[in-house]
C-alpha positions, 0 to 999 in steps of 0.5 A: 379464371385460375392461372397455373404457376407454370403459365404465371412464371413463364409470363413473368419470364417474358415480361422480365426479358422485355424489360431487359431488352428495353434497357439494352435497346437504350444502350445502343440507341434503338427506339423502345417502341420498335423493340416492344413491337418485335417482342409483342409478336415474337412471344406468341410466335415462339410459343406457337413454334414450340408447340409446332415442333412437338406436333411434328415430333408426334407425326414423324418420330417413333414414340419410343424416341419422344415421350414428352408432352406440351412444348419444346424450347428448341421449337421456340428458339428456331421460330424466334431466329426466323422471326427476328430476321423478319421483324427487324427488317419490317421495323427497319432496324439492323438485323444484327441489332435485332438478334443481339437485343433478343438473344441476349435477354432470352436466357432470363425468360428461360430461367424464370420459366423453368421454375414454372416447369418445376411447379408443373412437374414437366421437364423432370429429372434428378441431379444428385437429389436436386430437381433438374429444373432448378439446375437448368434455371441456374444454367440459364442464369449463367448463360445470361451473365455471359451474354450480358458480359459479351454485350457490354464488351462488344456492343451490338456485334451481330454475334449474340445469336451464335453465342446463345446457340452454342451455350444453350446447345451445350446446356441442353446436351448435358441436361439431357443425361438427367431428364426423363422426358426423352429416352436416350435411345437414339445412338445413346442420346435423346433427340433433344441432346442431338438438337443440342449438339446441332445448336452447339456445332452451328453456333460455335462454327459460325462464331469462329468463322465470322470472328476470323473473317472480321479479324482478317478483314481488319488486318487487310485494312491496316 
C-alpha cells in the first residue's frame, strides 16, 4: 500500500509528540501507560475533529469565505481540548496535568506535520519567496520551545493550554496574510484568522486572569 508523504510526516509528528509526552510525564511522575492511553484515543479523535470542522464549514459557511479542502487544525485543537478533559478524568489524573502534558508536546507534531502539507501542496502560500508551510513549521518549533521552557520553569501549573491557544492563535492570524486557501473577505480577514483572534484572546485572557487570581490568593495566605 502506497503511503503519501503527507500521511507519513503527520504520523511521524504524532509519534514524536507521544515520545515527548513520555518524557514530560516522567518528570512529573505520571504513569507512562496512562499518558499513552490518552494519546492513543486523542490522535484519532483530533483527526476526526479536524475533518468535522471542515464539514461544518461546507454546510454553514458561504463558499466565497472558505475554499480549502481536507482538514482544519483548529477543529483538531478544539476536539483535543474537550477530549483531554474527558480522558484525564477517565484515567484518574488531574485535568491540569493532562492539559499540560498534551498541549506542551502538540506543537512538535504540528511542526513536523506541516512539512507534510508542503509535500502535498496544501496550506499553501508565499512569504518572500519561502513557502508558508516552512515558515509555519518553524513558528511551531518556536512555540514548542516556549512551551517546553514554561514547563521546565513552572512544572504542571495547569496553564499550558492557555499559553498554547494564545501563541497558536497569534501564529495562525499572522500566517493568514500569506495563505491562499482561505480568502480574506470576512471584514478584511480570513475565517481562520478570526479563529486565530478568538484563540489568542481566550487563551491570553484566561492566562492573565488565572495567574492574577493565584497571585492574589497567595498574597492573602501570607
